[in-house]
MARTOR-781581 format. One line per field, with one value per residue (C-alpha): x, y, z; residue in three letters; residue number from 0. Coordinates in steps of 0.25 Angstrom, whole numbers, m for minus. Example, Ala and Ser with C-alpha at 12.3 -4.5 7.8 and 13.67 -1.06 7.14 Angstrom:
BEGIN
X <- c(49,55)
Y <- c(m18,m4)
Z <- c(31,29)
r <- c(Ala,Ser)
k <- c(0,1)
This chain:
BEGIN
X <- c(3,m2,4,m8,m7,0,m5,m12,2,5,m9,m12,m17,m32,m31,m19,m21,m22,m10,m15,m5,m11,m20,m8,m2,m16,m15,m1,m3,m17,m10,1,m10,m17,m4,m2,m16,m16,m3,m8,m21,m14,m5,m15,m21,m7,m2,m4,3,15,15,15,25,35,33,30,26,13,20,27,14,8,20,18,5,8,22,16,5,16,26,14,9,23,26,13,14,28,26,16,26,37,28,25,40,47,36,24,27,41,36,26,36,45,33,29,43,46,32,35,49,43,33,43,51,38,35,49,50,58,53,43,53,56,41,38,50,45,31,36,43,31,23,33,33,18,18,27,18,3,3,8,m4,m15,m5,m1,m16,m19,m8,m10,m25,m33,m44,m56,m50,m47,m60,m61,m46,m48,m61,m52,m42,m52,m56,m42,m41,m53,m48,m35,m41,m50,m40,m28,m33,m38,m26,m17,m26,m25,m10,m7,m17,m11,3,9,23,23,25,13,10,22,14,5,18,24,12,16,29,24,14,24,34,24,20,34,37,23,23,36,31,16,16,19,27,21,25,19,24,24,27,29,42,44,43,51,53,38,37,48,41,27,33,41,29,20,31,33,18,16,29,27,13,16,28,25,17,28,38,30,27,41,43,49,36,27,37,37,22,21,32,25,15,28,33,20,21,35,29,18,28,37,26,22,36,37,24,30,44,40,25,27,24,21,7,m1,m4,m14,m24,m26,m33,m44,m53,m58,m45,m39,m51,m50,m35,m39,m49,m39,m29,m38,m45,m31,m30,m43,m38,m24,m30,m42,m35,m23,m31,m42,m32,m25,m38,m43,m30,m23,m35,m45,m35,m41,m33,m28,m39,m50,m46,m45,m58,m65,m60,m67,m81,m73,m66,m78,m86,m76,m76,m91,m92,m81,m87,m101,m96,m89,m99,m112,m111,m101,m107,m120,m116,m102,m93,m105,m101,m87,m92,m102,m90,m83,m95,m98,m84,m85,m98,m91,m80,m89,m96,m83,m79,m92,m90,m76,m80,m93,m86,m72,m62,m74,m78,m80,m77,m92,m94,m84,m91,m101,m91,m81,m92,m97,m82,m79,m91,m87,m73,m77,m86,m73,m62,m68,m73,m63,m53,m63,m68,m54,m51,m64,m59,m45,m41,m39,m25,m21,m30,m18,m10,m22,m25,m11,m11,m24,m18,m6,m14,m22,m9,m4,m17,m16,m2,m6,m18,m8,1,m11,m14,m3,m12,m26,m24,m11,m13,m25,m19,m7,m16,m22,m15,m13,m12,m19,m25,m39,m33,m26,m39,m46,m35,m35,m51,m50,m39,m47,m59,m51,m44,m58,m63,m51,m55,m69,m64,m55,m67,m75,m64,m64,m80,m78,m67,m75,m84,m73,m74,m82,m97,m97,m83,m80,m77,m63,m65,m57,m62,m71,m66,m54,m46,m40,m38,m27,m38,m44,m31,m30,m44,m41,m27,m34,m43,m30,m24,m36,m38,m26)
Y <- c(19,29,42,49,45,57,67,76,79,88,92,106,116,119,133,135,141,131,130,131,122,110,108,107,97,89,89,83,72,68,68,58,49,49,46,34,29,30,23,11,9,13,1,m10,m6,m5,m19,m27,m16,m17,m32,m32,m21,m25,m40,m41,m54,m54,m55,m42,m36,m39,m33,m20,m18,m26,m20,m6,m11,m18,m6,3,m5,m7,7,14,14,18,29,35,34,40,52,54,54,61,70,67,77,71,56,60,67,54,45,53,55,40,36,45,39,25,28,32,19,12,19,16,2,m6,m20,m26,m27,m12,m9,m17,m11,3,0,m5,9,16,9,12,27,27,22,34,44,39,40,54,59,59,63,75,79,77,87,97,99,104,94,101,100,85,80,88,83,69,69,75,64,53,58,57,43,39,46,39,25,27,34,25,13,23,31,18,13,25,27,12,13,26,20,34,35,20,19,9,8,17,30,25,26,38,47,48,55,69,68,63,74,85,79,79,94,99,90,96,110,109,97,101,92,85,74,66,71,57,48,33,26,18,3,m1,m15,m17,m12,m22,m34,m31,m29,m41,m49,m43,m46,m61,m63,m54,m57,m72,m70,m61,m69,m83,m86,m82,m90,m102,m100,m103,m108,m95,m88,m97,m96,m81,m80,m90,m82,m68,m70,m72,m59,m52,m59,m53,m40,m40,m44,m33,m23,m27,m24,m11,m7,m9,m3,11,10,13,m1,m1,m8,m5,m19,m15,m11,m26,m27,m19,m30,m20,m15,m30,m34,m21,m24,m38,m32,m22,m32,m42,m30,m26,m41,m39,m26,m32,m44,m38,m26,m33,m45,m36,m28,m40,m47,m35,m31,m45,m54,m46,m39,m25,m12,m4,6,m3,m10,3,8,m5,m2,12,7,0,12,21,10,10,25,26,15,20,34,28,18,28,39,31,16,13,23,16,1,0,m12,m18,m9,m14,m29,m25,m19,m33,m40,m30,m31,m47,m46,m38,m47,m59,m52,m49,m64,m68,m58,m62,m77,m74,m64,m69,m61,m55,m46,m31,m19,m16,m30,m27,m15,m21,m30,m19,m9,m19,m21,m7,m4,m15,m10,4,0,m7,3,16,12,1,10,16,2,m3,9,9,3,8,18,32,33,21,25,30,17,8,15,14,m1,m2,5,m4,m17,m14,m12,m25,m32,m26,m32,m45,m46,m42,m53,m63,m60,m71,m81,m77,m72,m77,m90,m93,m88,m97,m108,m104,m106,m92,m96,m85,m71,m77,m87,m76,m69,m81,m84,m69,m69,m82,m77,m64,m71,m80,m68,m61,m74,m72,m57,m61,m71,m60,m50,m61,m61,m46,m46,m56,m48,m35,m40,m37,m22,m13,m13,2,8,21,32,37,50,63,73,64,69,76,64,53,60,50,40,48,49,34,32,41,34,21,27,30,17,8,14,6)
Z <- c(m16,m26,m30,m24,m9,m5,m15,m5,1,m11,m15,m19,m9,m13,m9,m18,m32,m42,m52,m66,m71,m64,m77,m86,m76,m76,m91,m91,m81,m87,m101,m95,m89,m102,m110,m100,m101,m116,m117,m110,m118,m131,m131,m131,m145,m151,m146,m159,m167,m157,m157,m173,m174,m163,m165,m150,m144,m136,m123,m127,m130,m117,m110,m118,m110,m97,m95,m95,m85,m76,m76,m73,m62,m55,m55,m52,m37,m37,m47,m37,m26,m34,m37,m22,m19,m30,m36,m45,m56,m56,m57,m68,m76,m75,m78,m91,m95,m94,m100,m112,m114,m113,m123,m133,m130,m133,m145,m151,m145,m155,m150,m140,m129,m129,m130,m118,m110,m114,m109,m96,m95,m99,m88,m78,m82,m82,m67,m64,m71,m69,m53,m54,m63,m52,m41,m49,m51,m36,m32,m43,m42,m30,m25,m30,m45,m44,m47,m61,m63,m61,m70,m81,m78,m79,m92,m97,m92,m99,m112,m111,m109,m122,m131,m128,m137,m148,m148,m149,m160,m168,m166,m170,m182,m187,m187,m186,m193,m195,m180,m178,m163,m158,m158,m146,m137,m145,m143,m128,m131,m134,m123,m113,m117,m115,m102,m97,m101,m96,m83,m79,m80,m75,m65,m50,m42,m30,m20,m9,5,10,m1,1,m2,m15,m14,m26,m20,m20,m35,m39,m32,m37,m51,m51,m46,m58,m68,m63,m66,m79,m86,m87,m91,m102,m107,m104,m116,m126,m117,m116,m102,m96,m82,m77,m80,m72,m60,m61,m61,m49,m42,m44,m32,m23,m27,m24,m10,m8,m13,m2,9,5,4,19,23,16,23,36,33,27,24,9,2,m13,m10,3,7,17,6,3,17,11,4,m7,m10,m12,m20,m28,m31,m36,m45,m50,m53,m60,m68,m73,m78,m86,m93,m96,m102,m110,m117,m122,m128,m133,m141,m147,m150,m158,m165,m167,m167,m174,m183,m179,m181,m168,m171,m172,m159,m152,m157,m152,m138,m138,m133,m121,m117,m117,m109,m99,m97,m96,m86,m78,m76,m73,m63,m54,m55,m55,m52,m41,m31,m33,m35,m29,m33,m41,m52,m53,m52,m63,m71,m70,m75,m86,m91,m91,m98,m109,m110,m111,m123,m129,m128,m135,m146,m149,m150,m158,m168,m168,m177,m184,m172,m174,m166,m164,m158,m147,m143,m133,m125,m125,m119,m109,m105,m104,m95,m86,m85,m82,m71,m65,m67,m62,m49,m45,m38,m29,m26,m23,m14,m7,6,5,16,9,13,5,m7,m15,m13,m16,m29,m33,m30,m38,m50,m49,m48,m60,m69,m63,m67,m81,m83,m78,m87,m99,m95,m94,m109,m112,m105,m109,m123,m129,m123,m131,m144,m142,m143,m157,m171,m177,m191,m197,m194,m192,m182,m175,m174,m168,m158,m153,m152,m144,m135,m133,m129,m119,m113,m111,m103,m94,m92,m89,m78,m72,m72,m64,m54,m53,m51,m39,m33,m34,m23,m13,m17,m9,m12,m12,m16,m10,m20,m19,m27,m29,m19,m12,1,7,8,0,m12,m16,m17,m28,m35,m34,m40,m52,m54,m55,m66,m74,m72,m75,m88,m93)
r <- c(Unk,Unk,Unk,Unk,Unk,Unk,Unk,Unk,Unk,Unk,Unk,Unk,Unk,Unk,Unk,Unk,Unk,Unk,Unk,Unk,Unk,Unk,Unk,Unk,Unk,Unk,Unk,Unk,Unk,Unk,Unk,Unk,Unk,Unk,Unk,Unk,Unk,Unk,Unk,Unk,Unk,Unk,Unk,Unk,Unk,Unk,Unk,Unk,Unk,Unk,Unk,Unk,Unk,Unk,Unk,Unk,Unk,Unk,Unk,Unk,Unk,Unk,Unk,Unk,Unk,Unk,Unk,Unk,Unk,Unk,Unk,Unk,Unk,Unk,Unk,Unk,Unk,Unk,Unk,Unk,Unk,Unk,Unk,Unk,Unk,Unk,Unk,Unk,Unk,Unk,Unk,Unk,Unk,Unk,Unk,Unk,Unk,Unk,Unk,Unk,Unk,Unk,Unk,Unk,Unk,Unk,Unk,Unk,Unk,Unk,Unk,Unk,Unk,Unk,Unk,Unk,Unk,Unk,Unk,Unk,Unk,Unk,Unk,Unk,Unk,Unk,Unk,Unk,Unk,Unk,Unk,Unk,Unk,Unk,Unk,Unk,Unk,Unk,Unk,Unk,Unk,Unk,Unk,Unk,Unk,Unk,Unk,Unk,Unk,Unk,Unk,Unk,Unk,Unk,Unk,Unk,Unk,Unk,Unk,Unk,Unk,Unk,Unk,Unk,Unk,Unk,Unk,Unk,Unk,Unk,Unk,Unk,Unk,Unk,Unk,Unk,Unk,Unk,Unk,Unk,Unk,Unk,Unk,Unk,Unk,Unk,Unk,Unk,Unk,Unk,Unk,Unk,Unk,Unk,Unk,Unk,Unk,Unk,Unk,Unk,Unk,Unk,Unk,Unk,Unk,Unk,Unk,Unk,Unk,Unk,Unk,Unk,Unk,Unk,Unk,Unk,Unk,Unk,Unk,Unk,Unk,Unk,Unk,Unk,Unk,Unk,Unk,Unk,Unk,Unk,Unk,Unk,Unk,Unk,Unk,Unk,Unk,Unk,Unk,Unk,Unk,Unk,Unk,Unk,Unk,Unk,Unk,Unk,Unk,Unk,Unk,Unk,Unk,Unk,Unk,Unk,Unk,Unk,Unk,Unk,Unk,Unk,Unk,Unk,Unk,Unk,Unk,Unk,Unk,Unk,Unk,Unk,Unk,Unk,Unk,Unk,Unk,Unk,Unk,Unk,Unk,Unk,Unk,Unk,Unk,Unk,Unk,Unk,Unk,Unk,Unk,Unk,Unk,Unk,Unk,Unk,Unk,Unk,Unk,Unk,Unk,Unk,Unk,Unk,Unk,Unk,Unk,Unk,Unk,Unk,Unk,Unk,Unk,Unk,Unk,Unk,Unk,Unk,Unk,Unk,Unk,Unk,Unk,Unk,Unk,Unk,Unk,Unk,Unk,Unk,Unk,Unk,Unk,Unk,Unk,Unk,Unk,Unk,Unk,Unk,Unk,Unk,Unk,Unk,Unk,Unk,Unk,Unk,Unk,Unk,Unk,Unk,Unk,Unk,Unk,Unk,Unk,Unk,Unk,Unk,Unk,Unk,Unk,Unk,Unk,Unk,Unk,Unk,Unk,Unk,Unk,Unk,Unk,Unk,Unk,Unk,Unk,Unk,Unk,Unk,Unk,Unk,Unk,Unk,Unk,Unk,Unk,Unk,Unk,Unk,Unk,Unk,Unk,Unk,Unk,Unk,Unk,Unk,Unk,Unk,Unk,Unk,Unk,Unk,Unk,Unk,Unk,Unk,Unk,Unk,Unk,Unk,Unk,Unk,Unk,Unk,Unk,Unk,Unk,Unk,Unk,Unk,Unk,Unk,Unk,Unk,Unk,Unk,Unk,Unk,Unk,Unk,Unk,Unk,Unk,Unk,Unk,Unk,Unk,Unk,Unk,Unk,Unk,Unk,Unk,Unk,Unk,Unk,Unk,Unk,Unk,Unk,Unk,Unk,Unk,Unk,Unk,Unk,Unk,Unk,Unk,Unk,Unk,Unk,Unk,Unk,Unk,Unk,Unk,Unk,Unk,Unk,Unk,Unk,Unk,Unk,Unk,Unk,Unk,Unk,Unk,Unk,Unk,Unk,Unk,Unk,Unk,Unk,Unk,Unk,Unk,Unk,Unk,Unk,Unk,Unk,Unk,Unk,Unk,Unk,Unk,Unk,Unk,Unk,Unk,Unk,Unk,Unk,Unk,Unk,Unk,Unk,Unk,Unk)
k <- c(0,1,2,3,4,5,6,7,8,9,10,11,12,13,14,15,16,17,18,19,20,21,22,23,24,25,26,27,28,29,30,31,32,33,34,35,36,37,38,39,40,41,42,43,44,45,46,47,48,49,50,51,52,53,54,55,56,57,58,59,60,61,62,63,64,65,66,67,68,69,70,71,72,73,74,75,76,77,78,79,80,81,82,83,84,85,86,87,88,89,90,91,92,93,94,95,96,97,98,99,100,101,102,103,104,105,106,107,108,109,110,111,112,113,114,115,116,117,118,119,120,121,122,123,124,125,126,127,128,129,130,131,132,133,134,135,136,137,138,139,140,141,142,143,144,145,146,147,148,149,150,151,152,153,154,155,156,157,158,159,160,161,162,163,164,165,166,167,168,169,170,171,172,173,174,175,176,177,178,179,180,181,182,183,184,185,186,187,188,189,190,191,192,193,194,195,196,197,198,199,200,201,202,203,204,205,206,207,208,209,210,211,212,213,214,215,216,217,218,219,220,221,222,223,224,225,226,227,228,229,230,231,232,233,234,235,236,237,238,239,240,241,242,243,244,245,246,247,248,249,250,251,252,253,254,255,256,257,258,259,260,261,262,263,264,265,266,267,268,269,270,271,272,273,274,275,276,277,278,279,280,281,282,283,284,285,286,287,288,289,290,291,292,293,294,295,296,297,298,299,300,301,302,303,304,305,306,307,308,309,310,311,312,313,314,315,316,317,318,319,320,321,322,323,324,325,326,327,328,329,330,331,332,333,334,335,336,337,338,339,340,341,342,343,344,345,346,347,348,349,350,351,352,353,354,355,356,357,358,359,360,361,362,363,364,365,366,367,368,369,370,371,372,373,374,375,376,377,378,379,380,381,382,383,384,385,386,387,388,389,390,391,392,393,394,395,396,397,398,399,400,401,402,403,404,405,406,407,408,409,410,411,412,413,414,415,416,417,418,419,420,421,422,423,424,425,426,427,428,429,430,431,432,433,434,435,436,437,438,439,440,441,442,443,444,445,446,447,448,449,450,451,452,453,454,455,456,457,458,459,460,461,462,463,464,465,466,467,468,469,470,471,472,473,474,475,476,477,478,479,480,481,482,483,484,485,486,487,488,489,490,491,492,493,494,495,496,497,498,499,500,501,502,503,504,505,506,507,508,509,510,511,512,513)
């Protein structure tokens, strides 16, 4: 269930005079969304600096990123429900306040344990804040203005995705006041405080007239199942793969089975389950969720091992690593716009499948270059594989939601889009957990007796990880055959109904840039 399912219950009257303060409210919620996006992408580039400064283990490093994704995924649907019940302005203010406090705790973390705990809190608070952003836009702006507003929102999303790594690189490289990596979190404090003060004054309150009830038992079950899978994957290598870890991973499917049974009972009891299980009877939706989950795994593995490869393996500075990623970000943005506006309406799901193949081709080129040039590889030599990968990713991420929602009844579009977002974050957390196996498992087999040996070990592990990513993309390509050949377009203002579907699509754009 998305926070947007019942937005129309409190939508503004088109005949009523528009409140000029709505543009200030828009600036506030878009700044909050930008802050959240930047905070996700900014962390990866600073991970080696965090590892060195805090003496964090590689398992802790994985949890700094995976913990955020897991907390965000677990709370995303509940955050939307809470906004419907108690007020979207109220939940937005709670979320941005908590996010700001968590950012301060991250910035002043005395050790890796405190940083991991603070990142978990940050993810949970983002789950309260993010679902309200587009709901507030929906109830604040009349229908004829929303197209322009969502265009502005899309530009902010793209800017956040591109600027995060660069900003993180600059803040880490500059070492402001001797704080090293800490300013990447502390920069949120003035922005968050301003958002709280201005949000109280300029954002109007809204609620859903018929909000669904909370399903806290469902949240607890799905979170427990995920933890039983991801935590042993992340910590297993450091603990020499203990028996309890294998037992937890083996038992996690049983917990998910209990979750499904409970959701069926919840549906019969009060009609407000966490997950609308009837959606999975729609073949294209079930296939799309599988694509979303596995694509999240791809992103979780690639971005972490890429950062470690460049900064620890090759010894590059954060700024050099950040600048190296710029062509990738630009390629994603260009392909995303082209795919939605020109390609998908003409070629349908073939565009998404071409994206998977293109991304795999870029990875294969990257594998070849990493093997060919070893630790002597230069930034300019990475441009070609990164651009090819970025083009492939752009062809997938932008039209994927419409493809998944294509055959979903409009009354369930909000619920479906919320589930898509959550599944993507779950896949990301799972991918980050798998880094222990596909990346660090290779490094453990190498003698790290010198910096040169470290570089070679990281280069080998990077290549091995990319082979895993290519294999997952091959699975994604095959599963995409179950998507509709011609996905319907759930666009804002396409007709007089189902505006919640438009919200879901835009929220997906927000979440996928993570």
